[in-house]
Structure formats: structure tokens, C-alpha cells
Steps between C-alpha positions, in 0.01 A plus 500: 500500500527785251844394378676173421840390377463219244795266443482327161729278294670699227332453163133529595443714190714290265275427200718201411418332832132559574352293781194499719708607797648796314158611377360475852786703650468772240121527520479513879770768516308707247173436682640602838621830353153565357359444850729768641770274645853628447689210343879492485631209296833330561600266216769254608702316234591139564423136424217479752420300707865382497701822459874539509692688768477833317121480466462409867713798594294732282175383659651533847610854421158593363321375811754666731429833333127493580408692819351319800124442502454521122275249322699284256329270247746240376446272202540148638734402219749747648423462870424135563834347405718729712369513858848587623463832314132572565424372850740734687283792385173350623519672835528851362317490165141399430578216262235360267600212271308439176519131404428425134613136516635306801868456420509122541211459254717588200528196272827315460678601821733249659351375829780655705454840337121486533537421870747785553277751318198379696681553832621844394150602394357381833751710694429812294121470511492434875695822555279717277221706652266396218504263202303555180413217262332508162251217550291330771695180432832673570366649821389159624830342400722759669296501822503120526845426362696774677287520816409866449225674694200516267426863584844602369451347154281693256367393161514773235411337170602659169262710295409514135441777251170536315529355150263435209392136457712290267289404198617137485469272198223253434731199506700617804834398349717790618675393822712742702751436780624812681787406730875523536658200332636331813451151646246627756264611224481152345542572128647151457173350626309726264700387195452133589126558540472684169693222325227262618233710326699574185217344297282801585525855361662748741789739542667600825692823556727490806562856616751583771869552577729217392646427842718197578690458173563130552130443552414715198731296280350174627155638428595596144635148444176355639293714263715388208484134604121512494499693170309790652729779385233657280235481773674578832695825510724646772439868436694660784373771734205723420379805692248780455307507174693203363390281791144636476492388138609149597207472741260652247599239242473205741221248541640319804775582750701192596711516817673165580694624806649270762465776763314832485422720800216688329523480122461861387472395136188301593335819623625696200343246263170497690490880493470463122253211514763245392444159664788329678647151504741479792649269757317469831807607692551737794300821455370444146159350594426806716594732215292313246204495737143497373275738312237677714239249379722207602623427150855374450731729295755233420637150547748376761731198469768350728848654469759308301239279333536531121227244441243692704599824331467339155155365588386844610625659176319231302178572694535872432557457128238232455204643692354831373243503782779477757686785332187716508434426868858572601509824302180629661627412846844650433342827390280513811787406731721764340249773579512404868880514538676751722668807354851629566339786694349238734843341538672830586230593753540166676876539520464856625274361772768255609754781523255721693459232767872467575576556866142460614 
């Protein structure tokens, strides 16, 4: 395929709402163009994956306007919740659905809603000619959970950009959490864990969009209750050079997520030689991986376990040999990560095999 229509949620380039999914969408579109693929983007406004009637109609109109036989790459956030809009076009368009996160895996959904989204996603993915996921874990999950043919589901993991190693500090006290402030990312667990190690020297900068306002307010109250206001900061979104500086200043990336398909921030930290403390959830262990010599570039703890997270932070701060080992392994692992060029080539390969 030398051309593709790409259907994205509106706001992919909104600097106030950066996310791993948005970065992935933007970088693969750019990479496909550099490979000679003609990319036409269609940005669809709406509260995806549960849009209103007007948003559904706009998506339906956009798909109806695409000629028969054209390859269409749809962001799963847009496509998976509205099979009644997408599936009728499966017979005439070459539909590829890019799944960043299975819809029912979002934290805090009512059981009835999670079940409805899960069923809608299954219907959409079964109708698509191909499905793209961003991690081996997600590929396994979609194949097994939705009963998809394995040869139709392709793993195209995110890339990283080359970056100079972060210098780090001798004491390792600068903690960094890069994640949208939402229940799925587990900032509440992080604050409870840090309160348990308040006797040690550390600071923690939480960088990312301030999402669910009720959750953000609860988190601020939790920080105040534990008297951590001068040590835990909610700094809002960062992109470009500002985000690079956050990584450069960090000693340890902490990601306490309850669900995480891939964990792009894990790879971004490793690309700079910054070790990672994360939850052993979904695709994160695959992303963390091992250094080429078998060394471990970080620590993994169970999700939702503030005690285990606190113990890991205490180990990190109290053991200079551990910090040195993790830093060396993180630097080596970072050098072995895929690039965004690799990612774009893999996706181009998926598109090229459509219809074969």
C-alpha cells in the first residue's frame, strides 16, 4: 500500500493533553510519510470511545467518503466503541485498527459499561482486516480474549529517540513520574508509598495532564494529609525540551500504573539510562526487559500495593550498589531499544500485506 487514510481522535497534537497514544499516532504518521506512503489524516472530534450522536455521524460521513478498496488505519479509541459505524465499511475498505489500550481495561469503569465496551471492541476487531497492537502482551490478550486469528494481529511496538544519558545524582533522590493524573496511572498508590518513606530524603515530580478533576482533587488532599506538599508536585503536562529536561534531571522513573499496554515512558527513561520502578502489570515487564548482558534495568512490584512500592523506593535510596547496577543496565538496555524508524517500517509492512 502506497497510501493510507488515518482516522484519529481530534486533539492528537494538543500540547495540553499529551499521551503515549497521541505520540505514537503522530510519530507513525510522520514515519510513514518519510517512507513514501501518502498519508491522509482524518481527525474526528468526540468523546471517544463513547461519542455523542453528532460525533458518530461525523465518523460515519468520513468513512462513507473514502473510496472502495482504500487502506484505512483507525485509532482504536475511535473505532472500537462504535462497531455500528465502522463494521458496515469492512467489506469495501481495508480496515486496520490500532489498539493502544483494550477499552475494558480502563480503570474505574462500571461493570456494565466495561462489558458493553468489551463486546463492541470484539465486534469491531473481528470485522477488521488487520489489528495492530503496541506490545506483545496486547497481541496475546486480543487474540485470546476476542478469539482473533493470530495471523491478523500484528505487534508494532513504539520507538524511542536517541538521547544523551541522564547524569543522575549520587544519592538518587530525584524521583519522576510521567503519566496522566488519572486513576489508571496509580498516583494515589504512589503518594501512599512515598508517605511510608518520608523519613528518607527524596523529591518526586509528577509530570502529565491533570485528567479526572475529582481524582486530582482527591490526590491533592492526600498529598496534604501526608504533609508532602513540598516534596510531591503535580506539574502538569510537559512536551519537547521541557519533558527532556525532566528526564535529564531524574534519578529514577516511577510508574505505579494499574494497567499499561506498553509503558512508553519506561522506554523513554531507559533511552536516557534512567532506571525504572514500575508495576509488573500488562506489557510493562516486556518493555522493561533486560540489558544485553542479562542485567536488570529496574524494579517491578505488584500493582496497587503501596507497601511493596515503598519497600522498593527504600531499597533504591538505601543501596548505592543497587543504584549503580540498575543505572548500568538501564543505559545498556536503552541502547538496544527500537527507534521510531523501526516502528514506522513495521507498520508499513503491515499495510503492504493487506489483501494478500
